Z-matrix of the N, CA and C atoms (Angstrom, degrees):
N
C 1 1.560
C 2 1.483 1 108.75
N 3 1.320 2 119.43 1 -41.35
C 4 1.487 3 123.40 2 -179.88
C 5 1.578 4 110.00 3 -55.64
N 6 1.314 5 117.31 4 -39.77
C 7 1.401 6 120.42 5 -178.30
C 8 1.556 7 109.31 6 -62.87
N 9 1.333 8 115.86 7 -38.44
C 10 1.418 9 118.42 8 -177.20
C 11 1.529 10 111.53 9 -71.51
N 12 1.356 11 116.25 10 -41.07
C 13 1.423 12 118.74 11 176.44
C 14 1.535 13 112.37 12 -62.95
N 15 1.298 14 114.87 13 -47.62
C 16 1.505 15 120.63 14 -178.39
C 17 1.571 16 109.26 15 -60.62
N 18 1.274 17 117.30 16 -49.92
C 19 1.399 18 120.39 17 -175.41
C 20 1.510 19 113.60 18 -65.53
N 21 1.310 20 114.87 19 -39.16
C 22 1.534 21 119.69 20 177.19
C 23 1.493 22 112.00 21 -68.04
N 24 1.314 23 115.04 22 -40.72
C 25 1.548 24 117.69 23 176.27
C 26 1.465 25 112.12 24 -62.67
N 27 1.386 26 118.62 25 -41.64
C 28 1.469 27 120.83 26 178.91
C 29 1.489 28 109.89 27 -62.80
N 30 1.292 29 118.44 28 -43.82
C 31 1.433 30 122.08 29 177.67
C 32 1.510 31 113.24 30 -59.92
N 33 1.301 32 117.63 31 -47.70
C 34 1.450 33 122.36 32 178.48
C 35 1.499 34 113.45 33 -62.69
N 36 1.402 35 113.81 34 -36.32
C 37 1.470 36 114.58 35 -178.92
C 38 1.549 37 113.47 36 -67.04
N 39 1.373 38 114.33 37 -24.13
C 40 1.457 39 117.52 38 -179.86
C 41 1.555 40 108.29 39 -69.25
N 42 1.298 41 117.32 40 -36.42
C 43 1.472 42 119.29 41 -169.60
C 44 1.521 43 111.13 42 -105.86
N 45 1.292 44 123.07 43 -17.09
C 46 1.444 45 121.56 44 -170.26
C 47 1.512 46 114.83 45 -83.43
N 48 1.348 47 117.96 46 -8.73
C 49 1.438 48 118.69 47 177.96
C 50 1.528 49 113.52 48 62.99
N 51 1.308 50 118.69 49 32.07
C 52 1.480 51 119.18 50 -179.21
C 53 1.497 52 112.13 51 84.11
N 54 1.297 53 121.10 52 3.40
C 55 1.492 54 121.42 53 177.78
C 56 1.551 55 112.11 54 -62.25
N 57 1.317 56 115.88 55 -33.21
C 58 1.447 57 119.86 56 174.52
C 59 1.488 58 110.69 57 -93.90
N 60 1.362 59 120.28 58 139.41
C 61 1.429 60 122.30 59 -177.19
C 62 1.514 61 113.65 60 -67.09
N 63 1.323 62 118.33 61 153.78
C 64 1.493 63 119.10 62 171.16
C 65 1.554 64 104.57 63 -73.80
N 66 1.344 65 111.39 64 147.87
C 67 1.450 66 114.83 65 -177.87
C 68 1.518 67 113.50 66 -151.18
N 69 1.293 68 120.55 67 159.58
C 70 1.418 69 124.00 68 168.26
C 71 1.532 70 109.66 69 -98.51
N 72 1.267 71 119.22 70 134.35
C 73 1.409 72 125.64 71 178.06
C 74 1.521 73 111.81 72 -102.77
N 75 1.287 74 117.96 73 122.03
C 76 1.459 75 120.82 74 -174.78
C 77 1.483 76 109.65 75 -123.95
N 78 1.317 77 118.99 76 127.05
C 79 1.452 78 121.30 77 178.85
C 80 1.604 79 107.27 78 -124.09
N 81 1.270 80 113.63 79 146.64
C 82 1.497 81 118.91 80 -177.42
C 83 1.530 82 105.88 81 -112.44
N 84 1.256 83 117.64 82 121.42
C 85 1.496 84 119.13 83 -179.37
C 86 1.570 85 109.44 84 -123.90
N 87 1.325 86 112.26 85 -171.55
C 88 1.463 87 117.93 86 -174.75
C 89 1.531 88 108.20 87 -127.95
N 90 1.319 89 115.78 88 137.67
C 91 1.459 90 122.67 89 172.03
C 92 1.516 91 112.00 90 -69.39
N 93 1.380 92 115.18 91 -33.27
C 94 1.447 93 124.77 92 -175.42
C 95 1.521 94 107.15 93 -71.89
N 96 1.340 95 122.42 94 132.57
C 97 1.396 96 121.72 95 -177.55
C 98 1.586 97 115.43 96 -70.38
N 99 1.345 98 114.67 97 -13.11
C 100 1.446 99 118.55 98 179.98
C 101 1.534 100 108.98 99 -83.69
N 102 1.338 101 116.16 100 71.02
C 103 1.417 102 122.37 101 -174.43
C 104 1.508 103 113.34 102 -69.32
N 105 1.386 104 113.83 103 -38.85
C 106 1.489 105 120.81 104 -173.78
C 107 1.589 106 107.05 105 -64.59
N 108 1.309 107 117.54 106 -44.28
C 109 1.477 108 118.24 107 -176.05
C 110 1.553 109 109.12 108 -70.10
N 111 1.293 110 116.97 109 -36.93
C 112 1.479 111 117.20 110 177.19
C 113 1.477 112 113.98 111 -65.53
N 114 1.373 113 115.38 112 -34.97
C 115 1.406 114 117.96 113 178.92
C 116 1.555 115 110.26 114 -66.52
N 117 1.332 116 117.96 115 -40.10
C 118 1.466 117 117.36 116 176.17
C 119 1.563 118 112.02 117 -64.42
N 120 1.321 119 118.33 118 -27.51
C 121 1.471 120 118.88 119 176.84
C 122 1.486 121 109.97 120 -72.61
N 123 1.373 122 116.45 121 -50.62
C 124 1.474 123 120.57 122 -169.13
C 125 1.482 124 115.85 123 -78.39
N 126 1.362 125 116.99 124 -30.08
C 127 1.455 126 121.62 125 -172.97
C 128 1.501 127 116.43 126 -93.98
N 129 1.308 128 117.67 127 -6.66
C 130 1.485 129 121.10 128 -176.02
C 131 1.464 130 110.07 129 -104.39
N 132 1.286 131 121.17 130 129.54
C 133 1.474 132 125.09 131 -177.09
C 134 1.540 133 114.88 132 -81.75
N 135 1.319 134 117.92 133 -16.69
C 136 1.442 135 122.71 134 -179.57
C 137 1.553 136 111.62 135 -127.61
N 138 1.253 137 112.87 136 156.92
C 139 1.495 138 120.44 137 169.80
C 140 1.505 139 109.47 138 -80.96
N 141 1.324 140 116.98 139 123.65
C 142 1.422 141 120.37 140 -178.56
C 143 1.474 142 108.19 141 -159.87
N 144 1.395 143 112.70 142 162.54
C 145 1.476 144 117.48 143 177.60
C 146 1.551 145 109.59 144 -87.81
N 147 1.216 146 117.99 145 160.15
C 148 1.502 147 121.44 146 177.69
C 149 1.472 148 109.96 147 -75.15
N 150 1.363 149 116.56 148 149.01
C 151 1.442 150 122.94 149 178.43
C 152 1.516 151 109.63 150 -60.78
N 153 1.356 152 115.02 151 158.74
C 154 1.449 153 118.18 152 178.30
C 155 1.511 154 114.13 153 -55.60
N 156 1.312 155 116.16 154 133.84
C 157 1.473 156 120.78 155 178.47
C 158 1.526 157 113.28 156 98.52
N 159 1.338 158 120.11 157 -20.32
C 160 1.430 159 121.13 158 176.68
C 161 1.466 160 105.88 159 -91.84
N 162 1.371 161 116.38 160 123.32
C 163 1.454 162 124.60 161 -175.55
C 164 1.479 163 114.53 162 -117.07
N 165 1.333 164 117.38 163 29.03
C 166 1.442 165 122.81 164 179.84
C 167 1.529 166 112.77 165 -69.23
N 168 1.349 167 118.88 166 116.79
C 169 1.456 168 118.82 167 176.81
C 170 1.517 169 109.77 168 -58.34
N 171 1.296 170 114.90 169 143.53
C 172 1.537 171 121.10 170 -178.85
C 173 1.504 172 112.47 171 -124.20
N 174 1.254 173 118.15 172 66.98
C 175 1.511 174 120.02 173 -175.25
C 176 1.515 175 113.64 174 -68.46
N 177 1.322 176 116.15 175 -18.55
C 178 1.484 177 119.74 176 178.52
C 179 1.585 178 112.93 177 -100.14
N 180 1.295 179 116.49 178 1.49
C 181 1.411 180 119.55 179 -178.41
C 182 1.537 181 115.72 180 78.56
N 183 1.302 182 117.04 181 -169.13
C 184 1.453 183 121.54 182 178.94
C 185 1.557 184 108.14 183 -135.98
N 186 1.343 185 111.04 184 174.99
C 187 1.544 186 115.90 185 177.51
C 188 1.467 187 116.03 186 80.11
N 189 1.355 188 119.54 187 31.90
C 190 1.381 189 123.07 188 -178.04
C 191 1.526 190 115.23 189 -106.82
N 192 1.338 191 114.68 190 22.71
C 193 1.485 192 117.84 191 177.90
C 194 1.452 193 114.73 192 -64.61
N 195 1.290 194 119.21 193 -39.62
C 196 1.474 195 123.61 194 -177.11
C 197 1.539 196 111.72 195 -61.44
N 198 1.377 197 120.75 196 -52.07
C 199 1.459 198 117.43 197 175.75
C 200 1.535 199 113.71 198 -68.37
N 201 1.332 200 118.50 199 -27.16
C 202 1.410 201 116.26 200 176.57
C 203 1.485 202 111.16 201 -67.40
N 204 1.315 203 115.91 202 -41.72
C 205 1.490 204 120.32 203 178.24
C 206 1.538 205 110.46 204 -64.77
N 207 1.321 206 116.16 205 -37.99
C 208 1.467 207 118.19 206 174.71
C 209 1.507 208 111.94 207 -63.25
N 210 1.264 209 120.59 208 -38.20
C 211 1.429 210 123.30 209 179.80
C 212 1.512 211 109.14 210 -68.03
N 213 1.317 212 117.38 211 -35.51
C 214 1.466 213 119.58 212 176.05
C 215 1.526 214 112.74 213 -65.44
N 216 1.323 215 113.47 214 -45.89
C 217 1.487 216 119.54 215 -174.50
C 218 1.529 217 115.79 216 -77.78
N 219 1.327 218 113.95 217 -31.73
C 220 1.480 219 119.62 218 -176.33
C 221 1.510 220 115.48 219 -100.97
N 222 1.249 221 117.67 220 -19.27
C 223 1.504 222 119.91 221 -176.85
C 224 1.546 223 110.79 222 -121.57
N 225 1.348 224 118.16 223 -59.36
C 226 1.431 225 120.19 224 -170.69
C 227 1.534 226 114.00 225 -70.52
N 228 1.344 227 115.40 226 -49.79
C 229 1.462 228 117.29 227 178.34
C 230 1.495 229 114.24 228 -59.68
N 231 1.328 230 119.32 229 -52.09
C 232 1.476 231 123.32 230 -179.93
C 233 1.611 232 109.89 231 -54.22
N 234 1.347 233 112.33 232 -42.46
C 235 1.518 234 115.04 233 179.35
C 236 1.491 235 112.59 234 -61.35
N 237 1.401 236 116.47 235 -45.72
C 238 1.420 237 120.60 236 178.00
C 239 1.442 238 114.82 237 -63.92
N 240 1.279 239 118.15 238 -34.98
C 241 1.465 240 123.21 239 -179.77
C 242 1.516 241 112.00 240 -73.25
N 243 1.336 242 118.59 241 -20.31
C 244 1.402 243 124.08 242 171.07
C 245 1.506 244 114.18 243 -77.57
N 246 1.334 245 113.33 244 -29.56
C 247 1.484 246 118.43 245 -174.90
C 248 1.530 247 113.78 246 -95.98
N 249 1.330 248 117.87 247 -22.21
C 250 1.478 249 120.06 248 -174.28
C 251 1.542 250 108.33 249 -135.14
N 252 1.351 251 117.45 250 154.40
C 253 1.420 252 121.56 251 -179.70
C 254 1.596 253 112.05 252 -79.45
N 255 1.259 254 115.07 253 71.02
C 256 1.425 255 122.50 254 -177.70
C 257 1.539 256 112.87 255 -94.76
N 258 1.362 257 114.85 256 141.00
C 259 1.406 258 119.98 257 -179.22
C 260 1.603 259 110.22 258 -89.62
N 261 1.280 260 123.70 259 110.12
C 262 1.413 261 120.97 260 -177.40
C 263 1.574 262 114.23 261 -65.49
N 264 1.335 263 115.37 262 -9.21
C 265 1.469 264 116.57 263 175.20
C 266 1.502 265 112.60 264 -91.24
N 267 1.312 266 117.96 265 1.32
C 268 1.410 267 119.16 266 -176.01
C 269 1.578 268 110.72 267 -129.50
N 270 1.267 269 115.00 268 40.79
C 271 1.432 270 118.91 269 178.62
C 272 1.535 271 110.64 270 -81.21
N 273 1.374 272 119.01 271 139.95
C 274 1.446 273 121.92 272 179.22
C 275 1.551 274 105.72 273 -126.84
N 276 1.333 275 111.27 274 134.07
C 277 1.481 276 118.81 275 173.82
C 278 1.539 277 108.75 276 -108.97
N 279 1.370 278 116.39 277 124.17
C 280 1.420 279 120.30 278 177.20
C 281 1.512 280 106.07 279 -110.64
N 282 1.381 281 114.47 280 129.58
C 283 1.504 282 118.26 281 177.49
C 284 1.525 283 108.24 282 -138.09
N 285 1.327 284 112.78 283 136.71
C 286 1.492 285 122.23 284 178.41
C 287 1.486 286 112.62 285 -126.47
N 288 1.313 287 120.65 286 133.61
C 289 1.391 288 124.76 287 177.92
C 290 1.518 289 111.31 288 62.73
N 291 1.324 290 115.73 289 -118.70
C 292 1.462 291 117.45 290 179.56
C 293 1.580 292 112.56 291 -67.55
N 294 1.303 293 113.98 292 -36.68
C 295 1.467 294 114.80 293 173.88
C 296 1.523 295 111.40 294 -70.56
N 297 1.302 296 119.44 295 -18.11
C 298 1.403 297 122.54 296 171.53
C 299 1.550 298 111.38 297 -70.55
N 300 1.263 299 114.87 298 -28.57
C 301 1.468 300 120.06 299 174.88
C 302 1.516 301 109.36 300 -69.96
N 303 1.354 302 116.23 301 -39.07
C 304 1.441 303 121.17 302 175.72
C 305 1.538 304 111.48 303 -63.17
N 306 1.402 305 114.64 304 -43.59
C 307 1.419 306 118.24 305 -179.77
C 308 1.555 307 110.72 306 -62.21
N 309 1.312 308 114.27 307 -39.16
C 310 1.467 309 118.28 308 179.90
C 311 1.610 310 113.05 309 -65.61
N 312 1.362 311 110.50 310 -37.17
C 313 1.489 312 117.73 311 175.51
C 314 1.499 313 107.82 312 -62.92
N 315 1.325 314 119.84 313 -43.42
C 316 1.471 315 125.06 314 -177.07
C 317 1.556 316 107.90 315 -63.38
N 318 1.361 317 115.95 316 -47.14
C 319 1.483 318 121.13 317 177.51
C 320 1.547 319 112.50 318 -53.01
N 321 1.273 320 114.11 319 -39.66
C 322 1.509 321 118.68 320 -168.66
C 323 1.550 322 112.57 321 -102.76
N 324 1.370 323 113.73 322 10.41
C 325 1.462 324 119.72 323 175.96
C 326 1.492 325 113.19 324 -130.05
N 327 1.336 326 117.12 325 -47.07
C 328 1.462 327 124.88 326 -178.49
C 329 1.533 328 108.81 327 -130.62
N 330 1.302 329 121.05 328 57.33
C 331 1.470 330 118.92 329 -169.07
C 332 1.517 331 111.99 330 -65.35
N 333 1.387 332 119.52 331 -22.90
C 334 1.384 333 120.32 332 178.78
C 335 1.562 334 115.22 333 -69.20
N 336 1.326 335 114.57 334 -7.75
C 337 1.489 336 118.68 335 -175.44
C 338 1.501 337 107.73 336 -70.45
N 339 1.364 338 119.21 337 -22.63
C 340 1.479 339 121.95 338 179.11
C 341 1.472 340 106.26 339 -141.31
N 342 1.332 341 115.80 340 154.04
C 343 1.455 342 122.72 341 -178.98
C 344 1.554 343 110.10 342 -88.43
N 345 1.309 344 116.60 343 -38.47
C 346 1.460 345 123.36 344 -175.33
C 347 1.513 346 110.25 345 -126.98
N 348 1.324 347 117.55 346 148.99
C 349 1.490 348 122.00 347 -179.56
C 350 1.547 349 106.94 348 -134.23
N 351 1.256 350 115.79 349 125.96
C 352 1.451 351 125.71 350 171.09
C 353 1.541 352 107.00 351 -111.38
N 354 1.346 353 115.74 352 103.45
C 355 1.497 354 118.98 353 -170.08
C 356 1.566 355 102.97 354 -118.88
N 357 1.314 356 113.58 355 115.40
C 358 1.505 357 121.67 356 -174.81
C 359 1.502 358 111.55 357 -108.48
N 360 1.270 359 121.71 358 122.79
C 361 1.430 360 126.88 359 173.30
C 362 1.462 361 110.15 360 43.60
N 363 1.377 362 121.79 361 56.73
C 364 1.473 363 122.40 362 -177.54
C 365 1.503 364 114.18 363 -68.41
N 366 1.342 365 115.24 364 149.98
C 367 1.495 366 119.14 365 178.53
C 368 1.544 367 109.72 366 -81.14
N 369 1.367 368 115.81 367 69.03
C 370 1.447 369 117.86 368 -177.58
C 371 1.542 370 113.21 369 -72.81
N 372 1.306 371 116.08 370 -4.70
C 373 1.440 372 120.54 371 173.41
C 374 1.522 373 116.24 372 -71.18
N 375 1.318 374 113.19 373 -14.63
C 376 1.465 375 115.33 374 -177.60
C 377 1.523 376 117.14 375 -54.02
N 378 1.319 377 118.54 376 132.54
C 379 1.422 378 125.32 377 -179.71
C 380 1.515 379 111.31 378 53.27
N 381 1.324 380 116.39 379 50.46
C 382 1.389 381 126.01 380 178.02
C 383 1.531 382 115.04 381 51.10
N 384 1.377 383 113.25 382 44.64
C 385 1.402 384 118.70 383 -179.16
C 386 1.486 385 117.35 384 71.88
N 387 1.320 386 116.32 385 41.90
C 388 1.450 387 121.60 386 -178.98
C 389 1.495 388 111.92 387 -65.66
N 390 1.349 389 116.76 388 -15.39
C 391 1.472 390 121.43 389 179.26
C 392 1.594 391 111.13 390 -61.04
N 393 1.302 392 113.91 391 -33.39
C 394 1.477 393 119.97 392 -176.34
C 395 1.563 394 108.79 393 -71.33
N 396 1.268 395 116.87 394 -33.94
C 397 1.528 396 117.22 395 173.52
C 398 1.487 397 109.48 396 -68.55
N 399 1.380 398 119.82 397 -37.87
C 400 1.464 399 121.54 398 175.54
C 401 1.511 400 112.33 399 -58.89
N 402 1.348 401 112.80 400 -45.97
C 403 1.496 402 118.76 401 177.59
C 404 1.477 403 113.11 402 -60.19
N 405 1.321 404 121.21 403 -41.79
C 406 1.410 405 123.73 404 179.01
C 407 1.534 406 110.40 405 -68.70
N 408 1.338 407 117.52 406 -40.45
C 409 1.480 408 120.73 407 177.36
C 410 1.533 409 111.96 408 -59.51
N 411 1.343 410 116.49 409 -43.43
C 412 1.487 411 117.97 410 177.97
C 413 1.470 412 111.09 411 -63.02
N 414 1.307 413 118.19 412 -40.69
C 415 1.504 414 122.51 413 -173.67
C 416 1.548 415 108.44 414 -70.28
N 417 1.339 416 116.45 415 -30.79
C 418 1.499 417 116.81 416 -179.56
C 419 1.545 418 110.33 417 -72.83
N 420 1.358 419 115.55 418 -28.91
C 421 1.453 420 117.95 419 -170.54
C 422 1.476 421 112.77 420 -104.20
N 423 1.350 422 120.23 421 -9.20
C 424 1.459 423 123.64 422 -172.74
C 425 1.526 424 109.75 423 -138.31
N 426 1.380 425 113.20 424 142.00
C 427 1.409 426 119.19 425 176.13
C 428 1.546 427 115.85 426 -97.71
N 429 1.321 428 113.19 427 2.24
C 430 1.509 429 119.96 428 -178.72
C 431 1.453 430 107.40 429 -150.32
N 432 1.315 431 111.83 430 161.15
C 433 1.478 432 123.98 431 176.92
C 434 1.557 433 105.98 432 -139.15
N 435 1.287 434 115.15 433 98.54
C 436 1.485 435 120.94 434 -175.86
C 437 1.543 436 110.04 435 -84.27
N 438 1.311 437 116.81 436 89.45
C 439 1.445 438 122.79 437 178.33
C 440 1.466 439 113.88 438 -165.27
N 441 1.313 440 117.65 439 164.07
C 442 1.422 441 122.08 440 174.98
C 443 1.575 442 107.44 441 -120.85
N 444 1.214 443 116.73 442 129.74
C 445 1.471 444 122.55 443 -171.45
C 446 1.489 445 113.86 444 -128.21
N 447 1.363 446 115.44 445 129.24
C 448 1.476 447 118.96 446 167.90
C 449 1.535 448 103.28 447 -117.15
N 450 1.313 449 112.21 448 117.44
C 451 1.485 450 122.40 449 179.03
C 452 1.543 451 108.67 450 -104.11
N 453 1.326 452 117.52 451 120.55
C 454 1.456 453 121.93 452 -176.85
C 455 1.508 454 112.07 453 -122.77
N 456 1.358 455 117.05 454 131.17
C 457 1.443 456 118.95 455 173.75
C 458 1.464 457 107.80 456 -134.82
N 459 1.329 458 117.12 457 -177.52
C 460 1.475 459 121.55 458 178.82
C 461 1.527 460 111.91 459 -113.43
N 462 1.303 461 116.24 460 135.72
C 463 1.450 462 119.40 461 -178.44
C 464 1.548 463 115.51 462 -64.21
N 465 1.291 464 115.90 463 -19.27
C 466 1.473 465 120.42 464 179.31
C 467 1.446 466 116.14 465 -106.28
N 468 1.348 467 116.22 466 16.62
C 469 1.481 468 117.50 467 -179.46
C 470 1.512 469 114.50 468 -68.76
N 471 1.300 470 118.13 469 -19.24
C 472 1.461 471 120.32 470 177.59
C 473 1.541 472 111.09 471 -117.35
N 474 1.403 473 112.50 472 24.30
C 475 1.492 474 118.56 473 176.10
C 476 1.559 475 107.07 474 -92.47
N 477 1.356 476 118.10 475 129.37
C 478 1.432 477 121.33 476 179.37
C 479 1.513 478 110.65 477 -60.88
N 480 1.298 479 116.67 478 152.53
C 481 1.397 480 118.40 479 172.74
C 482 1.508 481 114.51 480 88.95
N 483 1.319 482 117.74 481 13.59
C 484 1.507 483 121.04 482 -174.32
C 485 1.495 484 110.30 483 -75.75
N 486 1.343 485 118.46 484 -24.37
C 487 1.486 486 118.20 485 178.91
C 488 1.461 487 113.52 486 55.90
N 489 1.354 488 118.96 487 -139.46
C 490 1.418 489 123.27 488 -176.42
C 491 1.500 490 113.14 489 -60.59
N 492 1.332 491 115.27 490 -22.06
C 493 1.503 492 118.30 491 -176.05
C 494 1.561 493 109.56 492 -70.78
N 495 1.318 494 118.99 493 -23.29
C 496 1.433 495 123.03 494 170.31
C 497 1.453 496 117.61 495 -98.75
N 498 1.417 497 115.41 496 2.10
C 499 1.416 498 121.20 497 171.54
C 500 1.494 499 115.53 498 80.33
N 501 1.362 500 118.91 499 -28.98
C 502 1.439 501 124.83 500 -176.68
C 503 1.466 502 110.62 501 -129.85
N 504 1.316 503 121.81 502 153.74
C 505 1.422 504 122.96 503 170.62
C 506 1.548 505 112.49 504 -58.82
N 507 1.296 506 119.64 505 155.57
C 508 1.452 507 120.49 506 -177.02
C 509 1.523 508 110.66 507 -59.89
N 510 1.322 509 116.78 508 -39.83
C 511 1.513 510 119.20 509 -177.41
C 512 1.537 511 109.82 510 -59.29
N 513 1.305 512 118.40 511 -31.31
C 514 1.446 513 122.01 512 -179.94
C 515 1.509 514 111.47 513 -91.25
N 516 1.252 515 116.77 514 -50.12
C 517 1.464 516 121.78 515 -172.22
C 518 1.491 517 118.66 516 -73.60
N 519 1.318 518 115.92 517 -44.17
C 520 1.476 519 119.13 518 -177.88
C 521 1.577 520 113.21 519 -59.08
N 522 1.310 521 121.14 520 -40.95
C 523 1.475 522 120.83 521 -178.55
C 524 1.557 523 110.27 522 -66.98
N 525 1.312 524 120.51 523 -11.14
C 526 1.451 525 121.21 524 178.63
C 527 1.517 526 111.19 525 -76.11
N 528 1.302 527 117.19 526 -14.90
C 529 1.491 528 121.81 527 174.40
C 530 1.514 529 111.06 528 56.90
N 531 1.260 530 120.00 529 49.61
C 532 1.399 531 124.91 530 -175.91
C 533 1.564 532 112.75 531 -55.95
N 534 1.317 533 115.33 532 -49.01
C 535 1.447 534 121.23 533 -176.92
C 536 1.519 535 110.50 534 -77.88
N 537 1.326 536 117.55 535 -40.99
C 538 1.456 537 119.29 536 176.02
C 539 1.492 538 116.34 537 -58.07
N 540 1.340 539 114.31 538 -40.69
C 541 1.480 540 118.36 539 179.68
C 542 1.529 541 109.41 540 -69.96
N 543 1.306 542 119.75 541 -38.94
C 544 1.457 543 120.48 542 177.20
C 545 1.556 544 111.52 543 -59.06
N 546 1.279 545 115.90 544 -45.08
C 547 1.413 546 124.32 545 -177.36
C 548 1.530 547 108.67 546 -63.34
N 549 1.378 548 114.62 547 -37.34
C 550 1.493 549 116.74 548 -178.29
C 551 1.545 550 111.52 549 -73.38
N 552 1.333 551 114.24 550 -36.52
C 553 1.475 552 116.60 551 177.31
C 554 1.529 553 111.01 552 -65.14
N 555 1.301 554 117.75 553 -39.65
C 556 1.438 555 122.91 554 177.11
C 557 1.591 556 110.77 555 -61.15
N 558 1.330 557 113.74 556 -42.72
C 559 1.439 558 121.52 557 -178.33
C 560 1.550 559 109.02 558 -63.19
N 561 1.291 560 116.78 559 -48.79
C 562 1.482 561 120.67 560 179.85
C 563 1.529 562 113.18 561 -62.80
N 564 1.288 563 117.97 562 -47.00
C 565 1.424 564 121.14 563 -177.60
C 566 1.542 565 109.98 564 -64.79
N 567 1.302 566 115.01 565 -42.50
C 568 1.508 567 119.28 566 177.68
C 569 1.517 568 112.72 567 -59.34
N 570 1.329 569 115.46 568 -39.81
C 571 1.440 570 121.68 569 -174.09
C 572 1.603 571 109.83 570 -71.29
N 573 1.293 572 117.64 571 -17.09
C 574 1.449 573 117.13 572 -178.60
C 575 1.502 574 115.97 573 -75.65
N 576 1.362 575 116.54 574 -23.43
C 577 1.436 576 123.97 575 178.48
C 578 1.494 577 111.64 576 55.35
N 579 1.342 578 118.39 577 46.30
C 580 1.457 579 122.14 578 175.16
C 581 1.536 580 109.88 579 -62.86
N 582 1.286 581 117.87 580 129.49
C 583 1.502 582 119.93 581 -172.78
C 584 1.617 583 112.14 582 -63.88
N 585 1.314 584 116.02 583 -29.67
C 586 1.458 585 117.24 584 -174.04
C 587 1.525 586 110.95 585 -106.39
N 588 1.279 587 118.24 586 3.72
C 589 1.456 588 121.50 587 -179.03
C 590 1.512 589 113.45 588 -88.57
N 591 1.308 590 118.21 589 126.79
C 592 1.449 591 121.97 590 176.94
C 593 1.530 592 109.27 591 -121.32
N 594 1.320 593 119.58 592 126.71
C 595 1.436 594 120.14 593 -175.67
C 596 1.561 595 109.18 594 -142.95
N 597 1.295 596 110.43 595 162.69
C 598 1.444 597 120.55 596 172.31
C 599 1.519 598 105.72 597 -152.11
N 600 1.334 599 116.38 598 142.28
C 601 1.393 600 123.54 599 177.23
C 602 1.566 601 109.63 600 -122.29
N 603 1.354 602 115.38 601 131.21
C 604 1.451 603 119.82 602 -178.49
C 605 1.516 604 109.96 603 -131.22
N 606 1.286 605 114.63 604 147.90
C 607 1.460 606 122.48 605 178.53
C 608 1.496 607 109.18 606 -119.66
N 609 1.334 608 118.30 607 125.67
C 610 1.423 609 123.88 608 -178.82
C 611 1.530 610 108.05 609 -77.51
N 612 1.349 611 121.61 610 118.06
C 613 1.495 612 121.95 611 179.67
C 614 1.522 613 110.12 612 -57.55
N 615 1.317 614 116.10 613 130.15
C 616 1.514 615 121.01 614 178.07
C 617 1.474 616 112.71 615 69.87
N 618 1.354 617 118.82 616 8.51
C 619 1.455 618 121.63 617 -171.52
C 620 1.583 619 108.26 618 -81.26
N 621 1.361 620 112.98 619 131.45
C 622 1.434 621 121.00 620 169.46
C 623 1.543 622 108.66 621 -102.40
N 624 1.299 623 114.79 622 175.33
C 625 1.459 624 119.14 623 -175.88
C 626 1.536 625 113.26 624 -57.38
N 627 1.344 626 117.40 625 -39.67
C 628 1.403 627 120.35 626 178.93
C 629 1.546 628 114.89 627 -83.46
N 630 1.377 629 115.20 628 -45.43
C 631 1.377 630 120.47 629 -171.46
C 632 1.539 631 114.21 630 -80.59
N 633 1.326 632 118.74 631 -8.47
C 634 1.431 633 119.71 632 176.47
C 635 1.499 634 115.99 633 -77.37
N 636 1.361 635 115.29 634 -17.93
C 637 1.445 636 118.48 635 -167.82
C 638 1.476 637 114.59 636 -59.97
N 639 1.388 638 121.11 637 -50.88
C 640 1.526 639 116.06 638 -179.72
C 641 1.488 640 113.48 639 -59.55
N 642 1.310 641 119.51 640 -41.19
C 643 1.476 642 119.19 641 176.89
C 644 1.525 643 114.18 642 -65.60
N 645 1.332 644 116.92 643 -34.67
C 646 1.434 645 121.12 644 179.25
C 647 1.566 646 109.90 645 -66.47
N 648 1.299 647 114.93 646 -40.27
C 649 1.503 648 116.86 647 -179.37
C 650 1.518 649 107.66 648 -70.72
N 651 1.259 650 119.72 649 -40.99
C 652 1.552 651 119.96 650 177.88
C 653 1.534 652 107.64 651 -62.53
N 654 1.252 653 120.05 652 -46.25
C 655 1.461 654 118.59 653 179.82
C 656 1.487 655 109.86 654 -62.09
N 657 1.351 656 114.65 655 -41.84
C 658 1.458 657 117.71 656 -174.38
C 659 1.545 658 113.19 657 -62.34
N 660 1.291 659 114.10 658 -39.86
C 661 1.499 660 121.19 659 -176.79
C 662 1.653 661 106.59 660 -61.04
N 663 1.290 662 114.84 661 -31.76
C 664 1.430 663 117.11 662 -175.47
C 665 1.529 664 112.72 663 -87.91
N 666 1.341 665 112.13 664 -49.08
C 667 1.458 666 118.67 665 -169.22
C 668 1.550 667 110.10 666 -81.87
N 669 1.313 668 120.05 667 -33.44
C 670 1.450 669 122.67 668 -176.53
C 671 1.522 670 112.09 669 -59.03
N 672 1.280 671 118.13 670 -40.21
C 673 1.418 672 120.41 671 -176.48
C 674 1.521 673 112.57 672 -84.71
N 675 1.316 674 117.98 673 -1.06
C 676 1.439 675 124.65 674 176.22
C 677 1.517 676 110.57 675 -93.76
N 678 1.303 677 117.46 676 -11.45
C 679 1.478 678 120.52 677 -177.94
C 680 1.494 679 113.22 678 -72.34
């Protein structure tokens, strides 16, 4: 994903004449080769079993989003801001798929950690849609949501026959309601009418879970900074 963001930003900088701001791109990776299992640990906010049909081994468990966010806010971000001339008022969090679930968790628990959020095809199915309980909890306790959000999905994410383009066989992927959940989150957030919340939702025509990513990044680099 980092390669897509970096390459697209470089291309846009050539032609945009400074319309897009200069930025530092930071990615967090793992030295351990078991990336998938660590993603399930760090990007999920609750402990839960995988949906039927997903057979990913989980040796590190799940539900580690809170300590991962704490490490970002308490260790990684302060270190970077000591090393580079970063503006703490202009932080952007980009999340895709399972990391999109983490970005959504951050938005609904510590929104002030970042100014803008680009959330692409998030795994809102996690723990039977626990994200909607998070959204309701935030609304009960807060009258505002100070954030700018670009939510991007693919129009074909729930279209049968996607194959590799949707990452999972239809029998496994379609019941996850990837597009339905995204639309429902958009509907709920829009209905709150938070005074400081700015958002836009876009669907990539013909986009499946895998193939939408380059277009979503390109759209996000343009639209997110216009919010």
